N, C-alpha and C positions, 0 to 999 in steps of 0.2 A: 333593596337594598336603597331603596328610594326612602324609605324611613329610615335610615339607619344616616345619610346621607343628609336626610330634611334634620335630623335633629341635630345634628354636627354642627350643617348651621346654625342654624337658633346658638349652641352653646357659643360659638365661635363669635359671633356676631355681641356678646356679652362683654368678651373681651381684647384688653388688645393687642395681647402680642400671642401666640403658638408657635408650639415644634413644630419644626419640619415636619416631622413622623405626624403630626396631624395635619400638618396640609397633604401630605402624600396618601396618607390616607381618605381623607376628601376628593384630591385630584384623580385616585384609583377608582373608589366609588361613582362622582361625576362622567367618569369615561368609558366606564363600564356603563351605566344606565345610556350613555349617548349610543354606543356599542351597538343594544337593546333596540334602540328605536330604528334605526337605521336599516333597512334589510339589503345594500351594498355596501357593507362595514367598513370600517379600516383597522393595519393594526399600530398596536402603538408601544412604546417600552421609556421607563424614567430608570435614568440611571442616576450614579453617585461618582463624582469624581473629588479625593483628597477631600472626603465629609467623612469623619470619623463614627462622630455621635450624633444621631439624627434629633435625639431628645436634649441636647442641648444649644442647638442654633435654634432662636426663636426669631419670625414676623410677622409682619400684620396679618391677619386673619383674610380668608378669600384673593390674594393678593395675586394670584399667580392664575385661578382657574377664569377669568374676563379674557382672558388672553388667549386661552385652551380652548375654551370655548367660542371665540374667535378664527381659533386655527380649526379646528373641528366644523364649522359649521358655515364660515364662508370658505375656505380654501378643500377642505377634503371637499364636501358632500355635493359640489355640483363637478367636479372632477369625473372623468372616464379614467377607468381601470384599476391599479395597485394605487395604495390610500396609504402615508403612512405619515403619525405621530410622534415626535420624539420629545422626552424633553429630560436637560441636563443640570443637576444640580453641582457646580463649583463651588469650594470652599476656597480664597484666597483671602490669606492675610484677614483682615478684617472685615468680609463683605462674602458674600453668597452671590455668586453669578450663576442667574437663571437662562437656557435657551431653549425655549419654545422652538420647534420647526415640525414643517407639514410642508408637505412635498407637493401643494393642489394649486388649483389655479393660479394665483397671486391675486396682492390686491389691486394691483389693475383691474384686471378680467374681471374682480367681485365688486366692486365699484360697478363699471359698465351694467352685468345682472340688476345689482340694488337699482339703480334708474330708472331701468328696461322696467323691472318690479312695481317700482313706483317711485315718479318722478320724482314727489314729495321726501323721499327717505332720509331721515338724518339717524345718523349711527347713536341710538342713545348710548350703550356699552362701552363706542369708543369714549365719549364725554364725560362720562361717571366715570372713566378708568382715569381722563388726564384730570379730572377734577380732583378725584382722590388721592392721585401722587402729590398734587399741588396742596391738600392739607395735609396731608404726611410729612411732604419738606418742607412744611410751613415755620421757622422758627431752629428748624435745626440743621446743625453743618454738614453731617456726611448728607448725601439726599438720594434718595434711589434715581436711577438715571433710568431712561427709558430708550431702545433703542429699535429701530428696526433696517432688517438685510431683504431685500426682495432678490430672490434668485434665479439667475436667468443662465439658458443654455447658451455655445456657442451661437446659435443664430437667434440669440435676443429674448427666444421664449421663454415665461416664466416655468420655474419649478418651483413654487413655492414662496414658503415664507418666513423668516427667523425673526421670532421676538427675543430680544435682548434683556432683560433687569440685573438691574445694579443693587442691592439690598444691602448696606452697611449692616451690619451685627455684633 
């Protein structure tokens, strides 16, 4: 699985766009490898809504994986109890809406943990993602949009994070 994922990443890095099918295969490989790495694992699901042909929808490669990685490493792994990751792809008109949802510890608690672990911690992944979105959006009328929703229960306790990407297709 690791060699297959590595090969896919190398092949995708040479392309401007890949099919949604390729992106889903790469995500599944990545998530399955992460499940094997950690003894206290998590469950996941990938769902499609209003998507008729995953080979006809194209998007920039490896756009979704960094957000999935953050959900796993910063949201789910530090959490006690049942851990779930859900990725939902919804086609709406000329856009692909991607919901990456975890039931983890939330962004605030994750930031607290990172500050304790390393007082000089600065998220490379988050900055790289922001810069990449900036570059992908440069000069385009239809821009990729990113939105975070911090989930809370009735008492204000974190119940996870949802990342929503709106990708013009």
